[in-house]
C-alpha positions in Angstrom: 108.2 35.6 -56.6 105.1 36.0 -58.4 103.5 33.1 -60.4 102.7 35.2 -63.4 106.4 35.7 -64.0 107.5 32.2 -64.1 106.8 31.8 -67.9 105.4 28.3 -67.7 106.1 26.4 -70.9 105.0 22.7 -70.2 106.0 21.6 -73.7 109.4 22.6 -73.0 110.4 22.3 -69.3 108.0 19.5 -67.9 109.3 17.2 -65.8 108.0 14.5 -63.2 109.7 14.8 -59.8 111.1 11.6 -58.2 113.4 10.9 -55.6 116.1 7.9 -55.2 117.7 7.3 -52.0 120.8 5.1 -50.5 121.0 4.6 -46.9 124.3 3.0 -45.6 125.0 1.0 -42.6 128.7 0.4 -42.3 129.9 -0.9 -45.7 126.3 -1.8 -46.5 123.6 -0.1 -48.9 119.9 -0.7 -48.4 118.6 -1.5 -52.1 115.3 -3.0 -53.2 115.3 -6.0 -55.6 112.5 -5.2 -58.0 109.5 -7.1 -58.7 108.6 -9.1 -61.7 106.1 -6.7 -63.1 108.7 -4.0 -63.6 109.5 -4.9 -67.4 113.3 -4.3 -68.2 113.6 -3.5 -64.4 112.2 -6.8 -63.1 114.6 -8.6 -60.8 117.2 -5.8 -60.7 118.3 -3.9 -57.8 117.4 -0.2 -57.4 117.8 2.2 -54.6 114.6 3.3 -52.7 112.4 6.0 -54.2 109.4 7.1 -56.0 107.4 10.2 -57.0 107.0 13.5 -55.3 103.5 13.8 -54.5 101.9 17.5 -55.2 102.6 19.8 -52.4 105.5 17.6 -51.0 109.2 18.7 -50.7 111.8 16.2 -52.1 113.2 15.4 -48.6 109.9 14.7 -47.1 109.1 12.4 -50.3 112.4 10.5 -50.0 111.6 9.9 -46.0 108.2 8.8 -47.1 109.5 6.5 -49.7 111.9 4.7 -47.5 109.7 3.9 -44.8 106.9 2.8 -46.9 109.4 0.6 -49.2 111.6 -0.8 -46.5 110.0 0.1 -43.2 113.5 1.4 -42.1 113.7 4.9 -40.4 116.1 7.1 -42.3 118.6 9.3 -40.3 120.7 12.4 -41.5 118.9 12.4 -45.1 120.9 14.7 -47.1 120.6 16.0 -50.8 123.7 14.3 -52.6 122.6 15.0 -56.1 120.2 16.1 -58.7 119.8 14.7 -62.2 118.0 16.0 -65.1 116.7 12.9 -67.1 116.1 13.6 -70.8 113.4 10.8 -71.9 113.7 12.1 -75.5 110.2 13.6 -75.0 108.0 15.9 -72.6 107.8 15.1 -69.6 111.5 14.3 -68.7 112.4 13.2 -64.9 114.0 15.6 -62.2 115.7 13.0 -59.8 116.6 14.2 -56.4 119.1 11.7 -55.0 119.7 11.5 -51.1 121.9 9.7 -48.9 121.5 8.9 -45.2 122.0 6.5 -42.4 119.6 3.9 -41.0 118.1 3.3 -37.6 118.6 -0.2 -36.3 116.4 -2.9 -37.7 115.8 -5.2 -40.6 114.3 -3.9 -43.8 110.6 -5.1 -44.8 109.7 -5.8 -48.3 107.0 -4.0 -49.8 105.1 -3.6 -53.0 108.0 -2.6 -55.1 110.1 -5.4 -54.2 112.5 -7.1 -51.7 114.3 -4.4 -49.6 118.1 -5.8 -48.7 121.3 -4.6 -47.2 124.0 -5.3 -49.7 127.7 -5.2 -49.1 129.2 -2.3 -51.3 131.9 -5.0 -52.3 129.3 -7.0 -54.0 127.5 -4.4 -56.2 129.7 -5.7 -59.3 128.0 -8.8 -59.0 124.6 -8.0 -58.6 122.0 -7.2 -61.6 121.4 -3.2 -61.1 119.5 -1.1 -62.6 121.8 0.5 -65.3 122.4 4.0 -63.9 123.1 2.8 -60.5 126.6 1.8 -61.8 127.5 5.4 -61.8 124.9 7.0 -59.4 125.9 4.9 -56.3 129.7 6.0 -56.4 128.5 9.8 -57.1 126.4 9.5 -54.2 129.0 8.1 -51.9 131.6 10.8 -52.9 129.0 13.5 -52.5 128.2 12.0 -48.9 131.9 12.0 -48.2 132.7 15.5 -49.6 129.6 17.2 -48.4 129.2 18.7 -52.0 126.1 17.6 -54.0 126.5 16.7 -58.0 124.4 17.6 -60.7 124.1 15.4 -64.0 122.1 15.1 -67.1 121.1 11.6 -68.4 120.0 10.8 -71.9 119.9 7.4 -73.6 121.9 5.5 -76.5 119.8 4.0 -79.5 119.5 0.8 -77.4 118.1 2.5 -74.4 121.1 2.4 -72.1 121.8 5.5 -69.9 124.4 7.9 -70.6 125.1 9.9 -67.5 127.1 13.4 -67.9 128.3 14.8 -64.6 128.9 18.6 -64.4 132.3 19.3 -62.9 133.6 22.1 -61.0 
């Protein structure tokens, strides 16, 4: 593959590459309760993730972010899904979602917030970043089925995410 044939059109296809990971231990998932400096996400629970650095592949980025934000060593980290996030302008976000298991040990809190093990049965009662309501079940299904999902996220007039998963 030659770079010259790639038809680079940043005004049309530009995305910021990010990862979002969910580690599981029994019936618990590792989430981060975000700090108070996160605007609309302040105090909400999110998966573990961040930006993919230049020259870094998505799985290596996910592993790095998990260790940096929680101190937990991920095991069996597997791509579970890819979500194209249409922000309404350029750039958008290309989100790589990973699932895995966790090595023994308690998480530590980092700059992003407080890392916590959360029982899956308690997710409905927690203040989650809105898209997690759909992304955690999709990631769990992918983990069990071995088949990654793909989706597109857009936003309604109030800024709430609308996720459309591809089928088949």
